C-alpha positions as CSV (number, residue, x, y, z in Angstrom):
1,X,156.1,132.1,132.8
2,X,152.6,131.1,134.1
3,X,152.2,134.7,135.5
4,X,153.2,136.1,132.1
5,X,150.8,133.9,130.3
6,X,148.0,135.2,132.5
7,X,149.1,138.8,131.8
8,X,149.0,138.0,128.0
9,X,145.5,136.6,128.4
10,X,144.3,139.6,130.3
11,X,145.8,141.9,127.6
12,X,144.0,139.9,124.9
13,X,140.7,140.3,126.8
14,X,141.0,143.9,127.8
15,X,142.3,145.1,124.4
16,X,139.2,143.4,122.9
17,X,141.5,141.4,120.6
18,X,140.1,138.2,122.1
19,X,136.5,139.3,121.5
20,X,137.3,140.6,118.0
21,X,139.0,137.4,116.9
22,X,136.2,135.3,118.4
23,X,133.7,137.2,116.3
24,X,135.8,136.4,113.2
25,X,135.8,132.7,114.2
26,X,132.1,132.7,114.7
27,X,131.5,134.4,111.3
28,X,133.7,131.8,109.6
29,X,131.6,129.0,111.2
30,X,128.4,130.7,110.1
31,X,129.6,131.1,106.6
32,X,130.8,127.4,106.5
33,X,127.4,126.1,107.5
34,X,125.5,128.6,105.3
35,X,127.5,127.3,102.3
36,X,126.7,123.8,103.4
37,X,123.0,124.7,103.6
38,X,123.2,126.2,100.1
39,X,124.9,123.1,98.8
40,X,122.2,120.9,100.2
41,X,119.4,123.0,98.6
42,X,121.2,122.9,95.3
43,X,121.6,119.1,95.4
44,X,118.0,118.7,96.4
45,X,116.8,120.8,93.5
46,X,119.1,119.0,91.0
47,X,117.8,115.6,92.2
48,X,114.2,116.7,91.9
49,X,114.7,117.9,88.4
50,X,116.3,114.7,87.3
51,X,113.6,112.7,89.1
52,X,110.9,114.5,87.2
53,X,112.7,114.0,83.9
54,X,113.1,110.3,84.4
55,X,109.5,109.9,85.6
56,X,108.2,111.7,82.5
57,X,110.4,109.5,80.3
58,X,108.9,106.4,81.9
59,X,112.1,105.1,83.4
60,X,112.2,102.6,86.3
61,X,113.5,104.9,89.1
62,X,114.6,102.1,91.4
63,X,116.4,100.3,88.6
64,X,118.2,103.5,87.6
65,X,119.3,104.2,91.1
66,X,120.7,100.7,91.5
67,X,122.7,101.0,88.3
68,X,125.0,103.6,89.7
69,X,126.7,106.2,87.7
70,X,130.0,107.0,85.9
71,X,131.8,110.3,85.4
72,X,133.9,110.6,82.2
73,X,137.1,112.6,81.8
74,X,135.2,115.4,80.0
75,X,132.9,115.8,83.0
76,X,129.9,114.0,81.4
77,X,127.8,112.0,83.9
78,X,126.3,108.7,82.9
79,X,123.0,108.2,84.8
80,X,122.8,111.6,86.4
81,X,119.8,110.6,88.6
82,X,122.0,108.1,90.5
83,X,124.7,110.8,90.8
84,X,122.5,113.5,92.2
85,X,120.9,111.0,94.5
86,X,124.3,110.2,96.0
87,X,125.1,113.9,96.2
88,X,121.8,114.5,98.1
89,X,122.5,111.6,100.4
90,X,125.9,113.1,101.2
91,X,124.5,116.6,101.7
92,X,121.8,115.4,104.1
93,X,124.5,113.5,106.1
94,X,126.7,116.6,106.2
95,X,123.9,118.5,107.8
96,X,123.6,116.1,110.7
97,X,125.3,116.8,114.1
98,X,127.7,113.9,113.5
99,X,129.3,115.9,110.7
100,X,129.7,119.3,112.6
101,X,133.2,118.7,113.8
102,X,134.3,117.4,110.4
103,X,132.8,120.3,108.5
104,X,134.3,122.8,110.9
105,X,137.8,121.2,110.6
106,X,137.5,121.0,106.8
107,X,136.9,124.8,106.8
108,X,140.2,125.2,108.6
109,X,141.9,124.9,105.2
110,X,140.0,128.0,104.0
111,X,139.6,130.2,107.0
112,X,142.3,129.3,109.5
113,X,145.3,130.4,107.4
114,X,143.7,133.8,107.2
115,X,142.6,134.1,110.8
116,X,145.8,132.6,112.3
117,X,148.2,134.6,110.1
118,X,146.4,137.8,110.8
119,X,146.3,137.2,114.6
120,X,150.0,136.1,114.5
121,X,150.9,139.4,112.7
122,X,149.2,141.4,115.4
123,X,150.4,139.3,118.3
124,X,154.0,139.3,117.1
125,X,154.3,143.1,116.7
126,X,152.0,144.5,119.4
127,X,154.7,144.9,122.1
128,X,157.1,146.3,119.6
129,X,154.6,148.9,118.4
130,X,153.4,149.7,121.9
131,X,157.0,150.0,123.2
132,X,156.3,147.6,126.1
133,X,158.7,144.9,125.0
134,X,161.5,146.3,127.2
135,X,159.4,145.8,130.3
136,X,158.7,142.2,129.4
137,X,162.4,141.6,128.7
138,X,163.4,143.1,132.0
139,X,161.1,140.7,133.8
140,X,161.7,137.5,131.9
141,X,164.8,137.9,129.7
142,X,164.8,137.8,125.9
143,X,164.2,134.1,125.3
144,X,161.6,133.5,128.0
145,X,159.8,136.6,126.8
146,X,159.8,135.2,123.2
147,X,158.6,131.7,124.1
148,X,155.9,132.9,126.6
149,X,154.6,135.4,124.0
150,X,154.5,132.8,121.3
151,X,152.9,130.2,123.5
152,X,150.2,132.6,124.9
153,X,149.3,133.6,121.3
154,X,148.7,130.0,120.3
155,X,146.8,129.2,123.5
156,X,144.5,132.2,122.7
157,X,143.9,130.8,119.2
158,X,143.2,127.3,120.6
159,X,140.8,128.7,123.1
160,X,139.0,130.6,120.3
161,X,138.7,127.4,118.3
162,X,137.4,125.4,121.2
163,X,134.8,128.1,121.9
164,X,133.7,127.9,118.2
165,X,132.9,124.2,118.4
166,X,129.8,124.4,120.6
167,X,128.7,127.5,118.7
168,X,129.0,125.5,115.4
169,X,126.7,122.9,116.8
170,X,124.0,125.6,117.4
171,X,124.6,127.1,113.9
172,X,124.3,123.7,112.2
173,X,121.1,122.9,114.1
174,X,119.5,126.2,113.0
175,X,120.5,125.7,109.3
176,X,119.3,122.1,109.4
177,X,116.0,123.1,110.8
178,X,115.6,125.8,108.1
179,X,116.4,123.2,105.4
180,X,113.8,120.7,106.6
181,X,111.2,123.4,107.0
182,X,111.7,124.4,103.4
183,X,112.2,121.0,101.8
184,X,109.6,118.2,102.0
185,X,112.0,115.3,102.3
186,X,112.4,112.3,104.6
187,X,116.1,112.0,105.4
188,X,115.6,108.3,106.4
189,X,115.2,107.5,102.7
190,X,118.6,108.9,101.8
191,X,121.2,107.0,103.6
192,X,124.9,107.7,103.3
193,X,127.7,105.3,104.1
194,X,131.0,107.0,105.0
195,X,133.9,106.1,102.8
196,X,136.5,106.6,105.5
197,X,136.8,105.7,109.1
198,X,136.0,109.1,110.7
199,X,138.4,110.0,113.5
200,X,137.4,113.2,115.2
201,X,140.7,113.3,117.1
202,X,142.8,113.4,113.9
203,X,140.5,116.1,112.5
204,X,140.8,118.3,115.5
205,X,144.6,117.8,115.6
206,X,144.8,118.7,111.9
207,X,142.8,121.9,112.5
208,X,145.0,122.8,115.5
209,X,148.1,122.2,113.4
210,X,146.9,124.5,110.7
211,X,146.2,127.1,113.4
212,X,149.7,126.7,114.9
213,X,151.6,126.7,111.5
214,X,149.9,129.8,110.1
215,X,150.0,131.6,113.5
216,X,153.8,131.1,113.5
217,X,153.9,132.2,109.9
218,X,152.1,135.5,110.7
219,X,154.0,135.9,113.9
220,X,157.3,135.7,112.1
221,X,156.4,138.3,109.5
222,X,155.0,140.6,112.3
223,X,158.2,140.2,114.2
224,X,160.4,140.6,111.2
225,X,158.8,143.8,109.9
226,X,157.8,145.1,113.3
227,X,154.1,145.4,112.3
228,X,154.9,147.4,109.2
229,X,151.9,147.4,106.8
230,X,154.0,145.6,104.2
231,X,154.0,142.5,106.4
232,X,150.2,142.5,106.3
233,X,150.2,142.9,102.5
234,X,152.7,140.1,102.0
235,X,150.9,137.6,104.2
236,X,147.5,138.5,102.8
237,X,148.7,138.1,99.2
238,X,150.2,134.7,99.9
239,X,147.3,133.3,101.9
240,X,144.4,134.7,99.9
241,X,145.6,135.0,96.3
242,X,148.4,132.5,95.5
243,X,147.1,129.0,94.7
244,X,149.3,125.9,95.3
245,X,152.1,126.2,92.7
246,X,153.9,122.9,93.0
247,X,153.6,119.5,94.7
248,X,155.5,120.6,97.8
249,X,153.9,124.0,98.1
250,X,152.7,124.5,101.7
251,X,149.0,124.6,100.8
252,X,149.3,121.5,98.6
253,X,151.0,119.5,101.3
254,X,148.3,120.5,103.7
255,X,145.7,119.4,101.1
256,X,147.4,116.0,100.8
257,X,147.2,115.4,104.5
258,X,143.6,116.7,104.6
259,X,142.3,114.2,101.9
260,X,143.4,111.4,104.2
261,X,141.6,112.8,107.2
262,X,138.3,114.3,105.8
263,X,135.6,113.1,103.5
264,X,134.7,116.5,102.0
265,X,131.1,115.7,101.3
266,X,129.8,119.1,102.4
267,X,130.4,122.5,101.0
268,X,134.2,122.2,100.9
269,X,136.1,120.1,98.4
270,X,139.6,119.6,97.2
271,X,140.4,120.3,93.5
272,X,143.6,120.1,91.6
273,X,145.6,118.5,94.5
274,X,149.1,117.5,93.2
275,X,150.3,114.2,94.7
276,X,153.0,114.6,97.2
277,X,154.7,112.2,99.7
278,X,153.2,112.6,103.1
279,X,156.6,111.7,104.6
280,X,158.5,114.3,102.7
281,X,155.6,116.8,103.0
282,X,155.5,116.3,106.8
283,X,159.3,116.8,107.0
284,X,159.0,120.0,104.9
285,X,156.3,121.5,107.2
286,X,158.3,120.5,110.3
287,X,161.5,122.1,108.7
288,X,159.7,125.3,107.8
289,X,158.2,125.5,111.3
290,X,161.6,125.0,112.8
291,X,163.0,127.7,110.5
292,X,160.4,130.2,111.6
293,X,161.2,129.4,115.2
294,X,164.9,129.9,114.5
295,X,164.2,133.2,112.7
296,X,162.3,134.5,115.7
297,X,165.0,133.4,118.0
298,X,167.7,135.1,116.0
299,X,165.7,138.3,115.7
300,X,165.1,138.3,119.5
301,X,168.8,137.8,120.1
302,X,170.1,140.4,117.7
303,X,167.4,143.1,118.2
304,X,167.5,145.5,121.1
305,X,164.5,145.5,123.4
306,X,165.0,149.2,124.3
307,X,164.0,150.9,121.0
């Protein structure tokens, strides 16, 4: 199987699929940190406007900041100066190197379902469309062929993710430099205290799980429909256009896990998350993943490799 994994990696490289997907991963990282930069600029401008208003009104700025703020059900903010000060503190912290991994993994909820599903579609149907499946089956047998193909696809995605991490540090540093060149502000005056215990290991594992789950989702549809364009349409419609519909919808369960792992103080946030049991949600995701594996196993067993 190791030999076949090497063959799959060489195919991904020589077919330019690896390079193409890496570009998409890099573009997703650039967009994530650009949105974070935009969010920081917006929070700075909002804070400055409120600061000028309070100063013109003769308010004691220090006292107002110490008072804190309240947000009512209708969205009205009591003491907006304190609110925008806290938002600016969070934005400045989100632009530090300590938050790079967190922001990149938070973006996994937005970009990884698209990237992993699309790659899974291609990876699951390539050998069928190219009529090379029979050669693989002759060497490995049906089941070893299936498992090696699925494993190599996930390893390619994991490699792309790992390559994106150092790139993200460089992108974040550039946007941070651009921000401080444009904004006259001393970040030491805006301290942020994290509300959760940040665990980078959990965040990376969460992002890897999102990759694995949606890769298997795309792979299953690609295998089921043999790369037919309808499979691309179905996956794209589900991933891009259908919001969480109920508490145990896949996306909503993912969001429930995410809010226990991330702070979401940068450009990404969770809105309208329906409460769901993490135990039952985890069992649901595990069951769906097992069902997709079973579906691919049955298809491999029933379908001829010589068509």
